[in-house]
C-alpha positions as CSV (number, residue, x, y, z in Angstrom):
1,Q,-16.1,-2.8,14.0
2,V,-14.1,-6.0,15.6
3,Q,-11.6,-5.6,18.0
4,L,-9.2,-9.0,17.9
5,V,-6.8,-9.9,20.4
6,E,-4.6,-13.6,19.9
7,S,-3.5,-15.6,23.1
8,G,-1.9,-18.9,23.3
9,G,1.6,-18.1,21.7
10,G,4.8,-19.7,23.3
11,L,8.3,-21.2,23.0
12,L,8.4,-25.0,22.4
13,Q,10.1,-28.0,20.8
14,A,10.0,-29.1,17.2
15,G,7.2,-31.7,17.0
16,G,5.0,-30.2,20.1
17,S,1.5,-28.5,19.6
18,L,-0.5,-25.2,20.8
19,R,-3.7,-23.9,20.1
20,L,-4.1,-19.9,19.3
21,S,-7.3,-18.5,20.0
22,C,-8.5,-14.8,18.7
23,A,-10.8,-13.4,21.0
24,A,-13.5,-10.8,19.3
25,S,-15.4,-8.2,20.5
26,G,-18.4,-6.8,19.0
27,R,-21.8,-8.7,18.3
28,T,-20.9,-9.2,14.4
29,F,-18.8,-11.8,14.9
30,S,-20.5,-14.4,12.8
31,S,-21.1,-12.1,9.7
32,Y,-17.0,-11.9,9.3
33,A,-14.8,-14.2,7.7
34,M,-11.7,-14.8,9.4
35,G,-8.2,-15.8,9.1
36,W,-4.7,-16.4,10.1
37,F,-1.6,-15.0,9.0
38,R,1.9,-15.2,10.0
39,Q,5.1,-12.9,9.7
40,A,8.6,-14.2,10.5
41,P,11.7,-11.8,11.1
42,G,12.6,-10.4,7.3
43,K,9.4,-11.9,5.6
44,E,6.4,-10.8,4.4
45,R,3.0,-11.8,6.1
46,E,1.7,-15.0,4.6
47,F,-1.5,-16.9,5.0
48,V,-2.3,-19.6,6.9
49,A,-5.8,-20.3,7.1
50,G,-8.6,-19.2,6.4
51,I,-12.5,-20.0,7.8
52,N,-16.1,-18.5,6.4
53,W,-18.5,-17.2,8.8
54,S,-20.4,-20.5,8.9
55,G,-17.2,-23.0,9.3
56,R,-18.2,-24.6,6.6
57,T,-15.5,-23.5,3.9
58,I,-11.8,-23.8,5.4
59,Y,-8.7,-22.6,3.1
60,Y,-5.5,-23.6,4.2
61,A,-1.7,-23.0,3.3
62,D,0.4,-25.5,1.4
63,S,3.1,-25.2,4.0
64,V,0.6,-26.0,7.3
65,K,-1.9,-28.5,5.0
66,G,-2.6,-32.0,7.4
67,R,-0.8,-30.1,10.5
68,F,-3.4,-27.3,11.5
69,T,-6.6,-26.9,11.8
70,I,-8.6,-24.0,11.8
71,S,-12.1,-23.7,13.3
72,R,-14.5,-21.0,15.0
73,D,-17.3,-20.9,17.6
74,N,-19.7,-17.8,17.1
75,A,-21.5,-18.1,20.1
76,K,-18.4,-16.9,22.0
77,N,-16.7,-15.1,19.6
78,T,-13.5,-16.7,19.6
79,M,-11.2,-18.7,16.3
80,Y,-8.8,-21.4,17.2
81,L,-5.6,-22.2,15.7
82,Q,-4.9,-25.9,16.7
83,M,-1.1,-26.5,15.3
84,N,0.2,-30.0,15.9
85,S,3.8,-31.3,14.3
86,L,5.3,-28.0,14.5
87,K,8.7,-26.8,13.1
88,P,11.2,-24.4,13.4
89,E,10.2,-22.6,10.1
90,D,6.8,-22.0,12.1
91,T,8.2,-19.8,14.2
92,A,6.6,-16.1,13.1
93,V,4.6,-13.6,14.7
94,Y,1.1,-15.1,14.1
95,Y,-2.2,-12.7,13.4
96,C,-5.8,-12.8,13.4
97,A,-7.5,-10.9,11.2
98,A,-11.5,-10.4,10.0
99,Q,-12.6,-10.0,6.4
100,G,-16.3,-8.2,6.0
101,G,-18.0,-7.8,2.9
102,S,-20.0,-10.3,0.7
103,S,-17.3,-12.5,-0.9
104,W,-14.5,-13.5,0.7
105,S,-10.4,-13.6,-0.7
106,P,-9.3,-15.7,2.1
107,K,-5.5,-15.4,1.1
108,G,-5.4,-11.7,0.5
109,V,-3.9,-9.7,3.2
110,E,-5.1,-6.4,2.1
111,K,-8.4,-7.6,2.0
112,Y,-8.9,-8.2,5.7
113,N,-10.1,-4.9,7.7
114,Y,-9.7,-5.7,11.2
115,W,-6.4,-6.9,12.6
116,G,-5.6,-8.5,15.8
117,Q,-1.9,-7.3,17.6
118,G,-0.2,-10.7,17.5
119,T,1.2,-13.6,19.2
120,Q,5.0,-15.1,19.4
121,V,5.1,-18.6,18.1
122,T,9.2,-20.0,18.6
123,V,9.7,-23.5,17.4
124,S,13.2,-24.6,18.6
125,S,15.0,-28.0,17.0
């Protein structure tokens, strides 16, 4: 079992930067692929970025490619999302999630086994 806790959200102006963190409990963090998702009011939860257990395979949604960077530190049981050049349309609750198993579906919300409680990111114009 993995427990996930996000932090680092906040309110900022367009063009600014934030770094989100996702701290995981348990000794098996390195065996999970991880992902960041977000959900804006009235919208479905959407994939933002995913990273495999080693950090060598990474995927991004087209809407954040070139602006966001996902990374993980298995020694610290922590995953990060560096968000630069933020836009008002990035406003959402951001969730981290863990996916176990031998195969990885990075963009499938329903494939992730564990979720954090979310952290709010609000970008004003």
